[in-house]
Structures are given as C-alpha cells and as structure tokens.
N, C-alpha and C positions, 0 to 999 in steps of 0.2 A: 642584665643582658650580657651574654657571653661575647667577649671581644673576638674570640676565634670564630664564632658563628657569622658575624658580619664581615669578617675578613676573608671569608671563603669566596670562591668565584664559580662561574659556570661558563660553558662554551656555547657560543651562538654563531651560526653560519650567516654571513652577510647575504642578504637577498639580492644585492646588486652585483657583487663580484664573486661571491661564493667562498671567500676566505673565512676560515674558522678563527674566531676571536675569543679571547678569554675576557669575560665581563664580570666585574665584582658584583656581589649581590647588593651591596650598599656603597654608594659613592655620590659625589657631587656631580651635578650636571646630568648629561645624558650620554649613553654609550654610542661610540662611533667606530666604524671599521678602521682598522689600522692601515689598510691599503688605500681604499677609495674614499674614506671619510664619510660614507653614507651612514645615516642613522640606523642603529641596530635595534631589533626587538629586545625588550628587557623582560625576561620571564624567569621568576625565581620562586623557590619554596621558602616558607617561613613558619615559625612555631612560636610558642609562648615566650621563649627566651630571647628571640632575635627580631620579633615582629616590629617593634618600635624603631629599631635601627635600620631595618631593611626598607620600611615604608617612609622613612625620613621624618617621623613624628617627633623625634628627639631633638629638635632644634633647627635653627635656620642654617641653610647651606650657603647663603649668599647668592644663590642662583635660583631661577625658577625651576623647580622640579616638575617632572611630568606628573600628570594625574595618575593616581594609583588605583588599579582595579583589583580589589581583593576578592578572590574566589574561595568561598568557604564551602568545602566539599567533604565527602566521606568515601572511603574505599568501598563500602557496602552499597552505595547509592548508584543505581543504574543511570538515572538522568545526569548525575555528575560525570560519569564516564562518557556520556554523549556530548555534554556541553564543553568539556575540557578541550578537545581539539578545535572546537569553534572559537573558544576564547583565545587559544594560541594563534589561530589565523587572524583574529581581530588585532591581537598585539603585534603581529608582524605587519599588518596593513597600516597600523597607526604607530609604527616605530618612530621613536623620538618624541611622541606625544603622550605615550601611555606606558606604564610599568605594570605588568601583571604579576601579582603576588598570590601564590596558591597556598592555602592553609587547610590541612587535614584537621577537621574539628575534633576527631577522636584523639589526635596527638597534641592538640592545642586547645584544651578545654577553657582556658582563661580567655583566649581570643573569641571563642564561640560565645562565652558568657558576656564578654564586653560588647559584642555586636548583637546580643540577644537573638541568636540564631534559633528559629523555630522550625525551619525547613531547609533542606539542602537540595540543590545548590542555592546558596544565597550570594548575591553579587553586590558589593558595596564599592562605590566610587568615592575616593578621598581626594580632596584638593587642599594642599597645605595642611594636611593632617586632619581635616574636618570632613565629615560625611556630606557629600553633595547629592548623592542619589543611591537608591537601593532597589533591588528586584530579586524575586525568588523564582526558581524554576528554570528549566532548560528552554533554549530558543535557538533558532538557526543563526549562523554567523552574521548574515545581513541585518537581522533584527537587533542582534547584540551590538553591532557596529553603530547602527542608527541610534540606539539608546545611549551609547557612550558619547557619540558626537553631539546629540541634542543636549545631554546633561552638561557636557563641557561648554557648549555655546550658551546655556542658561546661566552659567556662572558670571557672564558679563565680562 
C-alpha cells in the first residue's frame, strides 16, 4: 500500500454551516466540521494500492469506524453514472455513520476480483472490514438508504 495514497485528502463542504473542510481519505474516527463540529460526509476514491488503508481493513483504530459502502463501478457503465449521485446523497444523509469508497474496477482489477464482481454497479457494505451486505444494480437514493440502514441494523 502506498503511504502517499492514504495520506492524501479531499475537500467536503459541511451540510450544516457550509464551510469547506479538508478530510483525509484514511483516518481514525469520523470527520467533523472544523467550525460547527457537525459530522461530515466521507466520500473517497480508492484503488488496488490504497483500498485496505482507506477502508480501515488494515488493523484496529481503537475507535468504532463507520460502516464502509464500497461502490464498485466502471466509467463505461450507464447505471453506474446514474447511481453515483444517489450514493453521494445517501453518504451526505448518513454523515458520521457511513464512509463511501468509490472503486473504478477497470483501474482496480484486484479489488474487483477480491469481491468477485460480476455486474456493475456492485455495492458492498463492510463493517469492521467484513462484508455485511451486497447488492448489484442501480436504485433510487431512498431505496439505497433503506438498504444501508436495514443492513446496519441487522448487524445487531
């Protein structure tokens, strides 16, 4: 895994106060706004080299990490382009509870093979590094949110 890859960051606007925050792609805990302390959505891209570090699979952080929703997609896939904005809305609605990790399977064939992707988009929910739910195909955001919340609740 490339250290530089997991040390990069992205910027996210706070849904509460509007401030733009720099959020690391991999970190302990959950991102919060620097001004109002509201939970921030955590939406990042990952590939073969940095997937384990970004998803938190490489060891315990000492804190409860949010559930990770892995979006396995491809640039040539029409349904993937439709579901992507819906997934980002769900990640914003569930800020502090969910980390959305987007993986382009053409650029990350090892991740595609690891999850045995047969169709795109494939969505995989991970809890503490283990698969807790999976679904394939596009769906509207309200259905995706219900699936995520039911899957999280089923964990007990």
